[in-house]
C-alpha positions in Angstrom: 134.4 91.4 84.1 130.9 92.1 82.7 127.5 91.9 84.4 124.4 91.5 82.2 120.9 90.1 82.4 120.7 86.3 82.4 119.2 84.9 79.2 117.8 81.5 78.4 120.9 80.7 76.3 122.9 80.9 79.5 121.2 78.0 81.1 123.8 75.3 80.5 126.5 77.6 82.2 124.1 78.5 85.0 123.3 74.8 85.6 127.0 73.8 85.6 127.8 76.5 88.2 124.9 75.4 90.3 125.8 71.8 90.0 129.3 72.6 91.4 127.8 74.1 94.6 125.2 71.5 95.4 126.0 69.8 98.6 128.8 72.2 99.5 127.8 75.6 100.7 124.2 75.9 99.5 120.7 75.0 100.6 119.7 73.7 97.2 120.3 70.0 97.0 119.2 69.2 93.5 119.6 70.8 90.1 116.3 72.3 88.8 115.2 72.0 85.1 115.3 75.2 83.1 111.5 75.3 83.2 111.3 75.0 87.0 114.2 77.5 87.5 112.6 79.9 85.0 109.3 79.8 86.9 111.0 80.2 90.3 113.1 83.3 89.6 111.8 86.7 88.6 112.5 87.4 84.9 113.7 91.0 85.5 115.9 90.1 88.5 118.4 87.7 87.0 122.1 88.5 86.3 125.2 86.7 85.1 128.8 87.6 85.4 131.2 87.0 82.6 135.0 87.0 82.4 136.8 89.2 79.9 136.8 86.1 77.6 133.0 85.9 77.8 132.8 82.8 80.0 129.9 82.8 82.4 131.5 82.9 85.9 128.4 83.3 88.2 124.8 84.2 88.5 122.4 85.9 90.9 118.7 86.0 90.9 115.7 87.1 93.0 112.6 85.1 93.8 109.5 86.2 95.7 109.3 85.3 99.3 105.5 85.2 99.3 102.7 85.5 96.8 100.8 87.7 99.3 100.4 91.3 97.9 101.6 92.7 101.2 104.9 91.0 100.7 105.3 92.1 97.0 108.5 94.1 97.8 110.3 91.3 99.6 112.6 89.0 97.6 115.1 86.2 98.3 118.6 86.2 96.8 120.4 83.3 95.3 124.0 83.9 94.2 126.5 81.4 92.8 130.0 81.8 91.5 132.0 79.1 89.8 134.8 77.6 92.0 137.6 78.8 89.7 136.4 82.4 89.9 135.7 82.8 93.6 137.5 85.6 95.5 137.9 87.7 92.3 135.0 90.1 92.8 132.4 88.4 90.6 130.1 87.7 93.6 130.4 91.3 94.7 129.6 92.7 91.3 126.6 90.3 90.9 125.3 91.3 94.3 125.8 95.0 93.7 123.9 94.6 90.4 121.0 92.7 92.0 120.7 95.2 94.9 120.5 98.0 92.4 118.1 96.1 90.1 115.8 95.1 93.0 115.6 98.7 94.3 114.7 100.0 90.8 111.9 97.4 90.7 110.6 98.6 94.1 111.9 95.8 96.5 112.2 97.2 100.0 113.7 94.1 101.5 115.8 91.3 100.1 116.8 88.4 102.2 119.1 85.3 102.0 119.4 82.0 103.8 123.0 80.8 104.2 124.5 77.7 105.7 126.6 78.8 108.8 129.9 77.4 107.4 129.6 79.5 104.2 131.6 82.3 105.7 132.4 83.8 102.2 128.7 84.3 101.5 128.1 85.7 105.0 130.9 88.3 104.6 129.7 89.2 101.1 126.2 89.8 102.2 127.4 91.8 105.2 129.4 94.0 102.9 126.2 95.0 101.1 124.2 95.8 104.2 122.6 92.5 105.0 122.1 91.9 108.7 121.7 88.7 110.5 118.1 88.2 111.6 118.8 84.9 113.3 119.6 81.2 112.8 116.8 78.9 111.8 117.8 75.6 113.4 117.4 72.4 111.5 115.4 74.1 108.8 116.6 72.1 105.8 117.5 68.6 105.1 120.2 67.1 102.8 120.0 63.4 102.7 119.6 62.2 106.3 121.2 65.3 107.8 119.4 68.4 109.1 121.1 71.8 108.7 120.8 75.2 110.2 120.5 78.3 108.0 121.4 81.9 108.9 118.6 84.3 107.8 119.9 87.7 106.7 118.0 90.7 105.3 118.7 94.0 103.8 116.3 96.9 104.0 116.6 99.4 101.1 117.5 102.9 102.0 115.8 104.2 98.8 112.6 102.1 98.7 110.2 102.0 101.5 107.1 99.9 101.8 104.5 102.6 100.7 101.6 103.1 103.0 98.5 104.2 101.2 96.9 107.2 102.9 93.6 105.3 103.3 95.3 102.5 105.2 97.6 104.7 107.3 96.5 104.0 110.9 97.5 107.5 112.1 94.9 109.1 109.8 92.1 106.6 110.1 88.9 107.7 111.8 88.2 105.6 114.8 84.6 105.4 115.9 84.0 106.6 119.4 83.0 104.0 121.9 79.3 104.0 122.7 
């Protein structure tokens, strides 16, 4: 098993793996084009897993949760493993790589939305320190059906949201009341 950065040449394999999952255990309900996918996910936060034979078996990527500067260290995880390779550690290795990569890049929180019946994903995320924040009821729609999503997040133990001294409320001068 090998984990490496996802490259544009991997798109056909990434698309095939994503296509397998649509409508089953994931919130995404349509396959994106390469251009849309490339714009959505952060270029330095994309990984693929490959089998010993070199076959792409899964992918993981991070996208920004918000464009607001105050949220610059918060990302959302997407992780997909091909059906024939699930339960063999590929998802675990991908998530470990993405956690390490995100921390190197300064992300203090990464989060995920998971359908409640996707217990494999919930267990995997829990193994890497993700905690359930809550369930967002009827948050997404597939066809005519509304679905709940479990929101989980992981706070980094090595990256903390830096507070600049000039904005630290404990050191600000507060004018006296007149």
